C-alpha positions, 0 to 999 in steps of 0.5 A: 535547378529545382531541388527534389521535394523532401521525403515525408517521414513514413510511420513505423509500426512498433509493437509493444506488448507492455501496455504501460509502454504503449503510446496514448492516442488521446494525448498525442498533442499534449505538447501543444496544450494550454495549462488548463488543457493539460490538466483536463487531459490528465484528469480524464486519464486519471478517472479511469484508474479506479475502474482498473483497480476495481476490476481486481477486487477479488484478487486484492481481497485475496491479498488482504486475507493473505496479509491478515493470515501472515500477521496472525501467524507472526509473519511479515509483509514485504514489498519489493520494486524498482523506481516508482514502484519500489518507492510506493512500497517503501512509502506504504510500509513506512506509514504503517507504524504510526498509523496502526501502532505496529513495529517497524519490521512488520511491513517492510519495503525493498527497493532496487538499489537500496536506500539511496534509490529512494532519492536518486535513481540507481540506473541498472539496479532494476535489471538484476534478478540476482540483486532481488534474490540477494535483498530477499536473503538480506532481509531474512525472508522465510516461510510464513512471510508474504512478499508482494512484488510491484512492477508497473510493466510486469517485467522488472527483472529485480522483482522477478528475482525477489519473487523467485527467491521468496518462493524458494524459501517458502513465503507466499507471494503476490505481484501488483502490475499494470501490464500482464506479467510474463509466464516466467514471473507468474510461475512464482506468484500466488496472487496476481493483481493486474490493474490495466491502466492503459497507456500513460499520458506521457509514454512510459511514465508509470509514476502517473496512472500506474503509480496511482493504481499501485498506491490505491492497491497497497493502501487497500491491502495494508488498511484492510489487513490491519482492520481485520486484525483489530486496528480499528473500532468502527472506522476509528484508528484505535492502535495509532502511535501518538508520536506528535501533538496532532496524534496525541490530540486524536487519541484523546478525542477518540477516547472522549467520543467512544467512552463519553468522558471529558478530556482530562479523564481520557488522558488519564485512561490513556496513561493508565493503559500504557498509551494504548487507545484500544486498551483504554477503551476496553478498560473503561467499557468493562470497568477493568484494569490494564492487565484484564483489558489486555488479556481480553483483547488477546483472547479476542484476537485484538478485535474490540467488537469481540470484547465490547459488543456495542458499536462506537457512537454514531457520527454527528453532523460536523464530526470528523475534521481533525486538521490533518 
């Protein structure tokens, strides 16, 4: 007796409102792809990320302006997220002190589950809006601060709790998301930045395109704000903290290039300035001592161009390699 044919599985339509959780029709056969095929598929998807970020250029610029205003009034920038989103916030915050010579409390990252979540997933921590509110209180967030929630899906309860509590305390708020956040979250947000990166190569793996877009946005916010408050002279980082041999060398080379002096003179200038490249440049350009240079910079809001009107020397062929 012949067995009945095995029923063919029928497709079930599952509607998912979160773009980051939807299936990508372009990568449904990626499990059969060669190594080169996987690289090509992923590279093709990654090429769309920059356009998604560019679509939010005005909102990102608003966040840059909010961050600048926050710093100038003595406030702090906080990032808050869970999983990859939280780690990206902590990463960006941790890179600000050595890059821009700021204190470790100026830009801070909060991650659901605390410090341990940086290295090992803390299951369930992202589902607690109460945990987000507690972290805001623990960090002492107050009016005058700027709090940016990071949630690739736009729906993370922890982030919603952070934003709601921050708003209650009088802080300005923003969200960086890769899928439209619900109204319950947006009601606590002053600046929504929503970069729609589309379905991931692997369904729901937001460390991929969503993570890349988030990194680009955070890079732009802090770098843009730091430039605006005077951390750059032209495109030179003049407030970096020389914490290793490479950065000591970079500091000396910046002073050599900008001031047209030999390395030993650059080193001496930096020593007399108290280790500040920015102050050393103003001292040499104006022919003043450290105190006078610092006063001039303070009156100019920290911006060298308002004290020293001439631009940095032009870029010459072959310049720019620093071995980083």
